[in-house]
C-alpha positions in Angstrom: 0.1 0.0 0.0 1.4 3.3 -1.0 1.5 6.6 1.0 -0.1 8.4 -2.0 -2.5 7.4 -4.5 -2.9 8.3 -8.2 -6.2 10.1 -8.9 -8.4 9.1 -11.7 -11.8 10.7 -12.7 -14.7 9.1 -14.5 -16.1 10.6 -17.7 -19.0 11.9 -15.6 -16.8 13.8 -13.3 -14.7 15.1 -16.2 -17.9 16.5 -17.8 -19.0 17.9 -14.4 -15.7 19.7 -14.1 -16.0 21.2 -17.6 -19.5 22.5 -17.1 -19.5 24.2 -13.6 -18.1 27.7 -13.0 -14.3 28.4 -12.8 -14.6 28.9 -8.9 -16.5 25.7 -8.4 -14.0 23.8 -10.5 -11.2 25.2 -8.6 -12.6 24.2 -5.2 -13.7 20.8 -6.3 -10.1 20.0 -7.7 -8.5 21.4 -4.5 -10.8 19.1 -2.3 -10.1 16.0 -4.6 -6.4 16.5 -3.7 -7.4 15.3 -0.3 -7.8 11.9 -1.7 -4.1 11.3 -2.0 -4.8 9.6 1.5 -8.4 8.3 0.7 -9.3 6.6 3.8 -11.7 7.8 6.4 -10.1 9.1 9.5 -6.6 9.8 7.9 -5.6 12.9 6.1 -7.8 15.7 5.3 -11.4 15.8 4.5 -14.7 14.6 5.5 -14.6 11.0 4.1 -16.8 8.0 4.9 -17.2 4.4 3.7 -20.9 4.1 2.5 -23.1 1.8 0.4 -24.0 3.8 -2.9 -26.1 2.4 -5.7 -25.6 -1.1 -4.2 -21.8 -0.9 -3.9 -19.3 -0.3 -1.1 -17.6 2.9 -2.0 -16.5 6.1 -0.2 -17.7 9.6 -0.2 -16.0 12.8 0.4 -18.1 16.0 1.2 -16.9 19.2 -0.6 -18.0 22.0 1.5 -21.7 21.9 2.3 -22.4 21.8 -1.5 -21.0 18.8 -3.2 -20.4 15.0 -2.6 -17.7 13.1 -4.4 -18.1 9.3 -4.7 -14.9 7.3 -5.1 -13.4 3.9 -5.0 -10.1 2.8 -3.9 -8.0 0.1 -5.9 -5.2 -0.8 -3.4 -3.4 -3.1 -5.6 -2.8 -0.4 -8.2 -2.6 2.5 -5.7 -5.4 4.3 -7.6 -8.4 6.3 -6.4 -11.2 6.6 -9.1 -13.7 9.5 -8.5 -17.0 8.0 -9.9 -19.3 10.9 -9.6 -19.9 14.3 -8.0 -23.4 15.2 -6.9 -25.1 18.1 -5.1 -25.0 17.1 -1.4 -28.8 17.0 -1.1 -29.0 14.5 -4.1 -26.1 12.6 -2.7 -27.8 12.2 0.6 -31.0 11.0 -0.8 -29.2 8.3 -2.7 -27.3 6.8 0.2 -29.2 7.8 3.1 -27.3 10.2 5.4 -27.6 9.1 9.1 -26.6 12.5 10.5 
């Protein structure tokens, strides 16, 4: 297991980043850098392991506006960001327990 993971983004995330305002893109990209140490309780960021769309994945809150969903491939030291959704939509999909 590496100390730092390579970050990959899905096509959905790439399209999201191309469509949002410049300020939002900057904030999201800065927060995604926190996934260099992707596990909850380590490094920076509000990260949690959850069940989303029937799969065990992780989520990262980006401020109080967005949620990034990601998966960790330990054998390749890769974090893949699967999707970014508005936080209210994200909570409705995985059932926030807060």
